[in-house]
VMD Tcl script that builds the backbone (N, CA, C; Angstrom):
set m [mol new atoms 342]
animate dup $m
set s [atomselect $m all]
$s set {name element resname resid chain x y z} {
  {N N UNK 1 A -93.680 -12.497 -24.081}
  {CA C UNK 1 A -93.444 -13.551 -23.112}
  {C C UNK 1 A -92.068 -13.299 -22.477}
  {N N UNK 2 A -92.007 -13.337 -21.173}
  {CA C UNK 2 A -90.751 -13.175 -20.450}
  {C C UNK 2 A -89.822 -14.345 -20.749}
  {N N UNK 3 A -88.522 -14.126 -20.630}
  {CA C UNK 3 A -87.575 -15.185 -20.983}
  {C C UNK 3 A -87.712 -16.415 -20.096}
  {N N UNK 4 A -87.961 -16.237 -18.803}
  {CA C UNK 4 A -88.125 -17.403 -17.937}
  {C C UNK 4 A -89.373 -18.186 -18.325}
  {N N UNK 5 A -90.451 -17.483 -18.626}
  {CA C UNK 5 A -91.681 -18.137 -19.068}
  {C C UNK 5 A -91.450 -18.895 -20.380}
  {N N UNK 6 A -90.689 -18.290 -21.286}
  {CA C UNK 6 A -90.342 -18.936 -22.549}
  {C C UNK 6 A -89.525 -20.203 -22.289}
  {N N UNK 7 A -88.525 -20.109 -21.423}
  {CA C UNK 7 A -87.685 -21.270 -21.107}
  {C C UNK 7 A -88.517 -22.394 -20.504}
  {N N UNK 8 A -89.409 -22.064 -19.604}
  {CA C UNK 8 A -90.267 -23.082 -18.987}
  {C C UNK 8 A -91.213 -23.710 -20.014}
  {N N UNK 9 A -91.683 -22.911 -20.950}
  {CA C UNK 9 A -92.551 -23.439 -22.011}
  {C C UNK 9 A -91.769 -24.429 -22.879}
  {N N UNK 10 A -90.527 -24.125 -23.175}
  {CA C UNK 10 A -89.685 -25.020 -23.970}
  {C C UNK 10 A -89.453 -26.326 -23.219}
  {N N UNK 11 A -89.198 -26.245 -21.929}
  {CA C UNK 11 A -89.034 -27.458 -21.109}
  {C C UNK 11 A -90.296 -28.308 -21.192}
  {N N UNK 12 A -91.441 -27.680 -21.094}
  {CA C UNK 12 A -92.727 -28.392 -21.161}
  {C C UNK 12 A -92.898 -29.106 -22.504}
  {N N UNK 13 A -92.598 -28.411 -23.596}
  {CA C UNK 13 A -92.745 -29.003 -24.927}
  {C C UNK 13 A -91.770 -30.165 -25.106}
  {N N UNK 14 A -90.521 -29.988 -24.684}
  {CA C UNK 14 A -89.528 -31.057 -24.801}
  {C C UNK 14 A -89.958 -32.272 -23.979}
  {N N UNK 15 A -90.500 -32.029 -22.812}
  {CA C UNK 15 A -90.975 -33.118 -21.959}
  {C C UNK 15 A -92.137 -33.850 -22.622}
  {N N UNK 16 A -93.037 -33.109 -23.242}
  {CA C UNK 16 A -94.165 -33.720 -23.950}
  {C C UNK 16 A -93.697 -34.627 -25.090}
  {N N UNK 17 A -92.523 -34.331 -25.649}
  {CA C UNK 17 A -91.966 -35.144 -26.737}
  {C C UNK 17 A -90.992 -36.202 -26.205}
  {N N UNK 18 A -91.068 -36.453 -24.919}
  {CA C UNK 18 A -90.281 -37.508 -24.271}
  {C C UNK 18 A -88.772 -37.267 -24.309}
  {N N UNK 19 A -88.342 -36.004 -24.343}
  {CA C UNK 19 A -86.917 -35.712 -24.225}
  {C C UNK 19 A -86.443 -36.215 -22.870}
  {N N UNK 20 A -85.196 -36.650 -22.811}
  {CA C UNK 20 A -84.632 -37.187 -21.569}
  {C C UNK 20 A -83.708 -36.149 -20.924}
  {N N UNK 21 A -83.551 -36.275 -19.625}
  {CA C UNK 21 A -82.582 -35.488 -18.857}
  {C C UNK 21 A -82.632 -34.005 -19.220}
  {N N UNK 22 A -83.794 -33.408 -19.059}
  {CA C UNK 22 A -83.988 -31.993 -19.388}
  {C C UNK 22 A -83.506 -31.144 -18.221}
  {N N UNK 23 A -82.689 -30.141 -18.521}
  {CA C UNK 23 A -82.270 -29.195 -17.497}
  {C C UNK 23 A -82.533 -27.780 -17.988}
  {N N UNK 24 A -82.901 -26.926 -17.057}
  {CA C UNK 24 A -83.063 -25.498 -17.309}
  {C C UNK 24 A -82.076 -24.789 -16.403}
  {N N UNK 25 A -81.126 -24.086 -17.011}
  {CA C UNK 25 A -80.096 -23.381 -16.272}
  {C C UNK 25 A -80.287 -21.879 -16.397}
  {N N UNK 26 A -80.193 -21.176 -15.281}
  {CA C UNK 26 A -80.167 -19.718 -15.276}
  {C C UNK 26 A -78.699 -19.337 -15.420}
  {N N UNK 27 A -78.331 -18.797 -16.586}
  {CA C UNK 27 A -76.931 -18.482 -16.854}
  {C C UNK 27 A -76.645 -16.984 -16.831}
  {N N UNK 28 A -77.598 -16.193 -16.365}
  {CA C UNK 28 A -77.452 -14.727 -16.371}
  {C C UNK 28 A -76.166 -14.245 -15.713}
  {N N UNK 29 A -75.810 -14.838 -14.589}
  {CA C UNK 29 A -74.657 -14.355 -13.827}
  {C C UNK 29 A -73.322 -14.823 -14.395}
  {N N UNK 30 A -73.343 -15.784 -15.299}
  {CA C UNK 30 A -72.086 -16.337 -15.816}
  {C C UNK 30 A -71.966 -16.228 -17.338}
  {N N UNK 31 A -72.892 -15.533 -17.964}
  {CA C UNK 31 A -72.929 -15.471 -19.420}
  {C C UNK 31 A -73.464 -14.113 -19.868}
  {N N UNK 32 A -72.921 -13.609 -20.968}
  {CA C UNK 32 A -73.365 -12.298 -21.458}
  {C C UNK 32 A -74.305 -12.377 -22.659}
  {N N UNK 33 A -74.484 -13.561 -23.253}
  {CA C UNK 33 A -75.249 -13.633 -24.500}
  {C C UNK 33 A -76.635 -14.248 -24.355}
  {N N UNK 34 A -76.991 -14.744 -23.176}
  {CA C UNK 34 A -78.324 -15.322 -22.972}
  {C C UNK 34 A -78.637 -15.335 -21.477}
  {N N UNK 35 A -79.898 -15.580 -21.167}
  {CA C UNK 35 A -80.331 -15.676 -19.771}
  {C C UNK 35 A -80.486 -17.121 -19.309}
  {N N UNK 36 A -80.924 -17.989 -20.231}
  {CA C UNK 36 A -81.223 -19.381 -19.865}
  {C C UNK 36 A -80.744 -20.339 -20.938}
  {N N UNK 37 A -80.343 -21.516 -20.491}
  {CA C UNK 37 A -80.086 -22.655 -21.369}
  {C C UNK 37 A -81.112 -23.719 -21.040}
  {N N UNK 38 A -81.675 -24.333 -22.064}
  {CA C UNK 38 A -82.440 -25.565 -21.914}
  {C C UNK 38 A -81.612 -26.630 -22.623}
  {N N UNK 39 A -81.261 -27.678 -21.899}
  {CA C UNK 39 A -80.465 -28.768 -22.454}
  {C C UNK 39 A -81.268 -30.051 -22.291}
  {N N UNK 40 A -81.362 -30.834 -23.360}
  {CA C UNK 40 A -82.101 -32.085 -23.279}
  {C C UNK 40 A -81.511 -33.101 -24.243}
  {N N UNK 41 A -81.956 -34.335 -24.109}
  {CA C UNK 41 A -81.448 -35.429 -24.923}
  {C C UNK 41 A -82.587 -36.113 -25.658}
  {N N UNK 42 A -82.340 -36.384 -26.943}
  {CA C UNK 42 A -83.222 -37.216 -27.747}
  {C C UNK 42 A -82.480 -38.506 -28.051}
  {N N UNK 43 A -83.165 -39.615 -27.998}
  {CA C UNK 43 A -82.504 -40.913 -28.139}
  {C C UNK 43 A -82.142 -41.278 -29.575}
  {N N UNK 44 A -82.661 -40.546 -30.550}
  {CA C UNK 44 A -82.371 -40.838 -31.956}
  {C C UNK 44 A -82.500 -39.549 -32.758}
  {N N UNK 45 A -81.981 -39.583 -33.980}
  {CA C UNK 45 A -82.138 -38.432 -34.853}
  {C C UNK 45 A -83.597 -38.082 -35.084}
  {N N UNK 46 A -84.405 -39.100 -35.187}
  {CA C UNK 46 A -85.844 -38.899 -35.398}
  {C C UNK 46 A -86.486 -38.188 -34.191}
  {N N UNK 47 A -86.108 -38.597 -32.976}
  {CA C UNK 47 A -86.661 -37.948 -31.791}
  {C C UNK 47 A -86.119 -36.523 -31.639}
  {N N UNK 48 A -84.838 -36.325 -31.930}
  {CA C UNK 48 A -84.266 -34.975 -31.873}
  {C C UNK 48 A -85.040 -34.047 -32.807}
  {N N UNK 49 A -85.310 -34.518 -34.005}
  {CA C UNK 49 A -86.065 -33.712 -34.971}
  {C C UNK 49 A -87.495 -33.460 -34.472}
  {N N UNK 50 A -88.119 -34.450 -33.868}
  {CA C UNK 50 A -89.477 -34.277 -33.340}
  {C C UNK 50 A -89.499 -33.227 -32.227}
  {N N UNK 51 A -88.492 -33.234 -31.367}
  {CA C UNK 51 A -88.403 -32.240 -30.286}
  {C C UNK 51 A -88.236 -30.852 -30.891}
  {N N UNK 52 A -87.303 -30.724 -31.841}
  {CA C UNK 52 A -87.069 -29.435 -32.490}
  {C C UNK 52 A -88.330 -28.914 -33.176}
  {N N UNK 53 A -88.985 -29.779 -33.925}
  {CA C UNK 53 A -90.202 -29.374 -34.640}
  {C C UNK 53 A -91.304 -28.958 -33.671}
  {N N UNK 54 A -91.446 -29.682 -32.579}
  {CA C UNK 54 A -92.487 -29.356 -31.603}
  {C C UNK 54 A -92.221 -27.999 -30.955}
  {N N UNK 55 A -90.969 -27.737 -30.622}
  {CA C UNK 55 A -90.622 -26.439 -30.034}
  {C C UNK 55 A -90.893 -25.335 -31.046}
  {N N UNK 56 A -90.399 -25.506 -32.276}
  {CA C UNK 56 A -90.618 -24.499 -33.320}
  {C C UNK 56 A -92.106 -24.248 -33.554}
  {N N UNK 57 A -92.878 -25.315 -33.716}
  {CA C UNK 57 A -94.306 -25.192 -34.023}
  {C C UNK 57 A -95.071 -24.525 -32.883}
  {N N UNK 58 A -94.825 -24.978 -31.675}
  {CA C UNK 58 A -95.532 -24.427 -30.511}
  {C C UNK 58 A -95.238 -22.947 -30.338}
  {N N UNK 59 A -93.968 -22.584 -30.404}
  {CA C UNK 59 A -93.609 -21.182 -30.194}
  {C C UNK 59 A -94.046 -20.306 -31.363}
  {N N UNK 60 A -94.020 -20.844 -32.575}
  {CA C UNK 60 A -94.496 -20.086 -33.730}
  {C C UNK 60 A -95.975 -19.747 -33.568}
  {N N UNK 61 A -96.761 -20.697 -33.052}
  {CA C UNK 61 A -98.177 -20.450 -32.794}
  {C C UNK 61 A -98.377 -19.361 -31.749}
  {N N UNK 62 A -97.369 -19.171 -30.902}
  {CA C UNK 62 A -97.432 -18.135 -29.870}
  {C C UNK 62 A -96.726 -16.855 -30.320}
  {N N UNK 63 A -96.342 -16.813 -31.609}
  {CA C UNK 63 A -95.732 -15.619 -32.179}
  {C C UNK 63 A -94.250 -15.465 -31.898}
  {N N UNK 64 A -93.572 -16.554 -31.536}
  {CA C UNK 64 A -92.153 -16.493 -31.205}
  {C C UNK 64 A -91.370 -17.341 -32.196}
  {N N UNK 65 A -90.428 -16.698 -32.878}
  {CA C UNK 65 A -89.589 -17.386 -33.845}
  {C C UNK 65 A -88.148 -17.388 -33.355}
  {N N UNK 66 A -87.395 -18.445 -33.671}
  {CA C UNK 66 A -85.986 -18.445 -33.269}
  {C C UNK 66 A -85.201 -17.412 -34.067}
  {N N UNK 67 A -84.199 -16.824 -33.417}
  {CA C UNK 67 A -83.303 -15.909 -34.119}
  {C C UNK 67 A -82.386 -16.690 -35.051}
  {N N UNK 68 A -82.065 -17.913 -34.616}
  {CA C UNK 68 A -81.097 -18.727 -35.360}
  {C C UNK 68 A -81.251 -20.179 -34.938}
  {N N UNK 69 A -80.953 -21.088 -35.839}
  {CA C UNK 69 A -80.896 -22.504 -35.465}
  {C C UNK 69 A -79.732 -23.140 -36.219}
  {N N UNK 70 A -79.172 -24.174 -35.623}
  {CA C UNK 70 A -78.016 -24.856 -36.214}
  {C C UNK 70 A -78.118 -26.341 -36.001}
  {N N UNK 71 A -77.578 -27.078 -36.940}
  {CA C UNK 71 A -77.405 -28.511 -36.806}
  {C C UNK 71 A -78.588 -29.337 -37.258}
  {N N UNK 72 A -78.334 -30.276 -38.179}
  {CA C UNK 72 A -79.381 -31.234 -38.525}
  {C C UNK 72 A -79.509 -32.273 -37.414}
  {N N UNK 73 A -80.660 -32.877 -37.305}
  {CA C UNK 73 A -80.917 -33.844 -36.231}
  {C C UNK 73 A -79.913 -34.989 -36.248}
  {N N UNK 74 A -79.488 -35.409 -37.416}
  {CA C UNK 74 A -78.557 -36.540 -37.493}
  {C C UNK 74 A -77.126 -36.178 -37.091}
  {N N UNK 75 A -76.861 -34.899 -36.798}
  {CA C UNK 75 A -75.532 -34.486 -36.337}
  {C C UNK 75 A -75.341 -34.784 -34.850}
  {N N UNK 76 A -76.443 -34.988 -34.141}
  {CA C UNK 76 A -76.365 -35.248 -32.712}
  {C C UNK 76 A -76.443 -34.015 -31.835}
  {N N UNK 77 A -76.536 -32.832 -32.430}
  {CA C UNK 77 A -76.641 -31.605 -31.640}
  {C C UNK 77 A -77.386 -30.560 -32.459}
  {N N UNK 78 A -78.563 -30.184 -31.981}
  {CA C UNK 78 A -79.347 -29.129 -32.597}
  {C C UNK 78 A -79.406 -27.967 -31.620}
  {N N UNK 79 A -79.169 -26.775 -32.122}
  {CA C UNK 79 A -79.211 -25.572 -31.294}
  {C C UNK 79 A -80.302 -24.651 -31.819}
  {N N UNK 80 A -81.131 -24.145 -30.919}
  {CA C UNK 80 A -82.166 -23.161 -31.256}
  {C C UNK 80 A -81.908 -21.929 -30.408}
  {N N UNK 81 A -81.780 -20.783 -31.036}
  {CA C UNK 81 A -81.479 -19.531 -30.342}
  {C C UNK 81 A -82.716 -18.648 -30.348}
  {N N UNK 82 A -83.304 -18.473 -29.178}
  {CA C UNK 82 A -84.468 -17.601 -29.025}
  {C C UNK 82 A -84.085 -16.300 -28.322}
  {N N UNK 83 A -82.856 -15.866 -28.498}
  {CA C UNK 83 A -82.391 -14.639 -27.861}
  {C C UNK 83 A -81.972 -14.903 -26.435}
  {N N UNK 84 A -82.860 -14.684 -25.504}
  {CA C UNK 84 A -82.562 -14.897 -24.094}
  {C C UNK 84 A -82.529 -16.354 -23.685}
  {N N UNK 85 A -83.034 -17.224 -24.548}
  {CA C UNK 85 A -83.074 -18.657 -24.249}
  {C C UNK 85 A -82.398 -19.416 -25.393}
  {N N UNK 86 A -81.399 -20.221 -25.027}
  {CA C UNK 86 A -80.711 -21.072 -25.998}
  {C C UNK 86 A -81.084 -22.518 -25.674}
  {N N UNK 87 A -81.521 -23.251 -26.699}
  {CA C UNK 87 A -81.935 -24.640 -26.526}
  {C C UNK 87 A -80.902 -25.548 -27.189}
  {N N UNK 88 A -80.432 -26.537 -26.440}
  {CA C UNK 88 A -79.499 -27.544 -26.953}
  {C C UNK 88 A -80.196 -28.895 -26.891}
  {N N UNK 89 A -80.374 -29.523 -28.039}
  {CA C UNK 89 A -80.974 -30.860 -28.096}
  {C C UNK 89 A -79.877 -31.807 -28.571}
  {N N UNK 90 A -79.488 -32.711 -27.698}
  {CA C UNK 90 A -78.363 -33.602 -27.963}
  {C C UNK 90 A -78.801 -35.042 -28.159}
  {N N UNK 91 A -77.989 -35.791 -28.904}
  {CA C UNK 91 A -78.020 -37.252 -28.869}
  {C C UNK 91 A -77.186 -37.651 -27.634}
  {N N UNK 92 A -77.383 -38.852 -27.092}
  {CA C UNK 92 A -76.663 -39.247 -25.872}
  {C C UNK 92 A -75.142 -39.115 -25.963}
  {N N UNK 93 A -74.537 -39.591 -27.050}
  {CA C UNK 93 A -73.075 -39.535 -27.163}
  {C C UNK 93 A -72.568 -38.095 -27.138}
  {N N UNK 94 A -73.193 -37.230 -27.918}
  {CA C UNK 94 A -72.763 -35.836 -28.002}
  {C C UNK 94 A -72.975 -35.113 -26.677}
  {N N UNK 95 A -74.046 -35.443 -25.989}
  {CA C UNK 95 A -74.279 -34.798 -24.689}
  {C C UNK 95 A -73.167 -35.172 -23.716}
  {N N UNK 96 A -72.799 -36.416 -23.706}
  {CA C UNK 96 A -71.716 -36.865 -22.831}
  {C C UNK 96 A -70.378 -36.259 -23.262}
  {N N UNK 97 A -70.140 -36.198 -24.553}
  {CA C UNK 97 A -68.868 -35.697 -25.072}
  {C C UNK 97 A -68.669 -34.207 -24.757}
  {N N UNK 98 A -69.675 -33.385 -25.038}
  {CA C UNK 98 A -69.531 -31.939 -24.865}
  {C C UNK 98 A -69.762 -31.469 -23.422}
  {N N UNK 99 A -70.487 -32.209 -22.639}
  {CA C UNK 99 A -70.692 -31.959 -21.212}
  {C C UNK 99 A -71.037 -30.491 -20.888}
  {N N UNK 100 A -72.013 -29.950 -21.598}
  {CA C UNK 100 A -72.416 -28.569 -21.328}
  {C C UNK 100 A -72.888 -28.378 -19.898}
  {N N UNK 101 A -73.525 -29.402 -19.335}
  {CA C UNK 101 A -74.004 -29.292 -17.954}
  {C C UNK 101 A -72.834 -28.983 -17.014}
  {N N UNK 102 A -71.701 -29.646 -17.228}
  {CA C UNK 102 A -70.530 -29.422 -16.387}
  {C C UNK 102 A -69.814 -28.123 -16.755}
  {N N UNK 103 A -69.778 -27.801 -18.035}
  {CA C UNK 103 A -69.134 -26.572 -18.483}
  {C C UNK 103 A -69.790 -25.349 -17.845}
  {N N UNK 104 A -71.097 -25.408 -17.692}
  {CA C UNK 104 A -71.854 -24.291 -17.114}
  {C C UNK 104 A -72.271 -24.597 -15.674}
  {N N UNK 105 A -71.451 -25.321 -14.937}
  {CA C UNK 105 A -71.790 -25.736 -13.577}
  {C C UNK 105 A -71.997 -24.580 -12.596}
  {N N UNK 106 A -71.485 -23.410 -12.910}
  {CA C UNK 106 A -71.684 -22.248 -12.035}
  {C C UNK 106 A -73.050 -21.593 -12.232}
  {N N UNK 107 A -73.763 -22.014 -13.248}
  {CA C UNK 107 A -75.122 -21.523 -13.481}
  {C C UNK 107 A -76.055 -22.134 -12.436}
  {N N UNK 108 A -77.161 -21.466 -12.203}
  {CA C UNK 108 A -78.159 -21.964 -11.252}
  {C C UNK 108 A -79.106 -22.939 -11.942}
  {N N UNK 109 A -79.196 -24.138 -11.401}
  {CA C UNK 109 A -80.116 -25.139 -11.917}
  {C C UNK 109 A -81.528 -24.796 -11.447}
  {N N UNK 110 A -82.424 -24.550 -12.391}
  {CA C UNK 110 A -83.810 -24.196 -12.048}
  {C C UNK 110 A -84.740 -25.395 -12.147}
  {N N UNK 111 A -84.538 -26.248 -13.166}
  {CA C UNK 111 A -85.405 -27.397 -13.388}
  {C C UNK 111 A -84.553 -28.563 -13.860}
  {N N UNK 112 A -84.868 -29.744 -13.379}
  {CA C UNK 112 A -84.249 -30.974 -13.876}
  {C C UNK 112 A -85.349 -32.007 -13.998}
  {N N UNK 113 A -85.563 -32.488 -15.223}
  {CA C UNK 113 A -86.562 -33.512 -15.493}
  {C C UNK 113 A -85.832 -34.724 -16.022}
  {N N UNK 114 A -85.887 -35.813 -15.273}
  {CA C UNK 114 A -85.159 -37.019 -15.703}
  {C C UNK 114 A -85.970 -37.851 -16.595}
}
mol reanalyze $m
mol bondsrecalc $m
mol representation Tube
mol addrep $m
């Protein structure tokens, strides 16, 4: 699966789990370690975990496993590293605090799902 196709699939799964404020950023021109970021918000630790599990389960069924993952759902920030695609699942406070959307503002916005 191409990295853009993978990123779009992750956006779809997160949307199906009612993630809020989903963005897909093309970071190729401003980053050396990945091609895309998917950033989204879960309203609770339980929803963050549901989003993470859905992404893991769906991609595992398609033969894709994360290279690395970090953060328990109750920490407010879960990271899934699929090589070319990095997924950030935030709680509202942490998303506002870390402001990854603004930090990577030079990246090209490909998708925004409110």
